[in-house]
C-alpha positions in Angstrom: 17.8 -0.3 31.9 15.0 -0.7 29.1 12.2 -3.4 29.5 12.0 -6.3 27.2 8.9 -6.6 25.0 7.6 -9.5 27.2 7.9 -7.4 30.3 6.3 -4.5 28.6 3.4 -6.6 27.5 2.9 -8.2 31.0 2.9 -4.9 32.6 0.3 -3.7 30.0 -1.9 -6.7 30.6 -1.7 -6.3 34.3 -2.7 -2.7 34.0 -5.8 -3.5 31.7 -7.5 -6.2 33.8 -9.0 -7.7 30.7 -12.3 -9.7 31.4 -13.2 -10.9 27.9 -11.6 -11.9 24.6 -13.6 -8.8 23.0 -11.6 -6.5 25.3 -8.4 -8.1 24.2 -9.2 -7.8 20.5 -10.1 -4.2 20.9 -6.9 -3.6 22.7 -5.0 -5.3 19.9 -6.9 -3.1 17.4 -5.7 -0.1 19.2 -2.2 -1.3 19.2 -2.2 -2.1 15.6 -3.6 1.4 14.9 -0.9 3.0 17.1 1.9 1.0 15.4 0.5 1.8 12.1 0.4 5.5 13.0 3.9 5.4 14.1 5.3 3.7 11.0 3.5 6.3 8.8 5.3 9.2 11.0 8.5 7.5 10.6 8.1 7.3 6.8 7.4 10.9 6.9 10.4 11.7 8.8 12.6 9.9 6.4 10.9 11.7 3.4 11.4 15.2 5.1 14.8 14.3 6.6 14.0 15.5 10.0 11.8 14.4 12.9 8.7 15.9 14.0 10.0 18.3 16.7 13.0 19.4 14.7 12.9 22.2 12.2 14.8 21.8 8.9 17.8 24.2 8.9 18.4 26.8 6.1 21.8 25.1 5.5 19.9 22.0 4.5 19.9 20.2 1.0 21.0 22.6 -1.7 18.4 23.4 -4.7 15.6 21.6 -2.8 12.8 23.6 -1.6 11.8 23.4 2.0 9.1 21.0 2.9 7.1 20.8 6.1 4.5 18.8 7.8 1.0 19.8 6.9 -1.4 18.0 9.3 -3.3 14.9 8.8 -6.0 13.3 6.6 -8.3 10.6 8.2 -8.5 7.3 6.6 -10.5 4.1 7.6 -8.5 0.9 6.9 -10.2 -2.4 7.0 -8.1 -5.0 8.8 -8.4 -8.6 10.0 -9.3 -7.0 13.4 -11.9 -4.9 12.1 -12.1 -1.2 10.7 -9.2 1.1 12.2 -9.2 4.8 11.8 -5.9 6.3 11.2 -4.5 9.7 10.7 -2.1 9.8 7.6 0.3 12.6 8.0 0.8 15.1 5.0 3.6 17.4 3.8 2.9 20.7 2.2 4.4 19.8 -1.1 2.4 16.6 -1.4 5.4 14.5 -2.0 4.8 12.1 0.8 2.8 8.8 -0.1 2.5 6.3 2.6 4.4 2.9 1.8 2.8 0.7 4.5 -0.8 1.4 3.2 -0.8 2.7 -0.3 -2.5 6.2 -1.1 -5.7 4.8 -2.1 -5.6 1.4 -0.4 -8.3 0.8 2.2 -7.3 -2.8 3.0 -4.4 -3.9 5.3 -2.5 -7.1 4.3 -4.4 -10.3 4.5 -8.0 -9.3 3.6 -7.5 -9.4 -0.1 -6.0 -12.9 0.2 -8.8 -14.2 2.2 -11.4 -12.7 -0.3 -9.6 -14.3 -3.1 -9.4 -17.5 -1.3 -13.0 -17.5 -0.6 -13.8 -16.6 -4.1 -11.6 -19.4 -5.4 -13.7 -21.9 -3.4 -16.7 -20.9 -5.3 -18.6 -18.8 -2.9 -20.6 -15.9 -4.5 -19.6 -12.2 -3.9 -22.5 -11.7 -1.4 -21.7 -14.9 0.4 -18.1 -13.5 0.7 -19.2 -10.0 1.9 -21.3 -11.8 4.7 -18.4 -14.1 5.7 -16.0 -11.1 6.0 -18.6 -9.2 8.0 -19.3 -12.2 10.5 -15.5 -13.1 10.7 -13.8 -9.5 11.0 -16.9 -7.1 11.6 -15.8 -5.3 8.5 -18.5 -4.3 6.0 -17.4 -4.8 2.4 -19.8 -4.5 -0.5 -20.1 -7.2 -3.2 -18.8 -4.6 -5.6 -15.5 -4.4 -3.7 -15.3 -8.3 -3.7 -15.8 -8.1 -7.5 -13.0 -5.4 -8.0 -10.8 -7.6 -5.8 -11.4 -10.7 -7.7 -11.1 -8.9 -11.1 -7.4 -8.1 -10.1 -6.6 -12.0 -10.0 -8.7 -13.0 -13.3 -5.8 -12.2 -15.6 -3.6 -14.7 -13.7 -6.3 -17.2 -13.5 -6.9 -17.0 -17.2 -3.3 -17.4 -17.9 -3.1 -20.4 -15.8 -6.1 -22.1 -17.3 -4.6 -21.5 -20.8 -1.1 -22.6 -20.0 0.4 -25.3 -22.2 0.2 -28.8 -20.6 2.9 -31.3 -20.5 2.4 -34.6 -22.6 2.9 -36.8 -19.5 2.5 -36.1 -15.7 4.0 -38.9 -13.6 2.7 -39.7 -10.3 3.0 -42.5 -7.7 0.5 -44.4 -5.8 1.6 -45.7 -2.5 -0.1 -48.6 -0.7 0.6 -50.0 2.5 -0.6 -53.3 4.2 -0.7 -53.3 8.2 -0.3 -56.7 9.9 -1.7 -57.3 13.2 0.2 -59.5 15.5 -1.6 -62.1 17.5 -0.7 -63.3 21.0 1.1 -66.2 19.7 3.2 -64.1 17.4 1.7 -65.1 14.1 0.7 -62.8 11.5 -2.7 -62.5 10.2 
């Protein structure tokens, strides 16, 4: 019988004997790397039409040249858990492009949104890079912050130049609280 994820996690935690939150974060970073690696392997399996241990037979798809795995290329991805080194699988024909992390992307989900949020709050590019370093232990240059913020600038400009409505209705609510005295009279 297969173990449930909760049982597997409990067995893993018991085997690791964690003594600090830093050790837990490092383990989470390793798990994230392993899951990311497995997702990319599965994507390549789908692209090629066969799994890693199998060979594509000669009676495969007609009129399509055979394509095989062709090793890995190393890539460092900046995540909310810190920098993670992954091995991106390659194919001989160069047709595979990872979907989970784009070909030229170096940031995993979440980091860009945090940078844009800090930028929107009025922080300078250097302050943002220092905040990301202190929060996630990831070095990003002020130039990268600038490039990320430039992505959203057309949307900000469009929002600033949008036509305004003639009237914007709003409602103010006010409440009065009464305190009851001991003789049940209202104050």
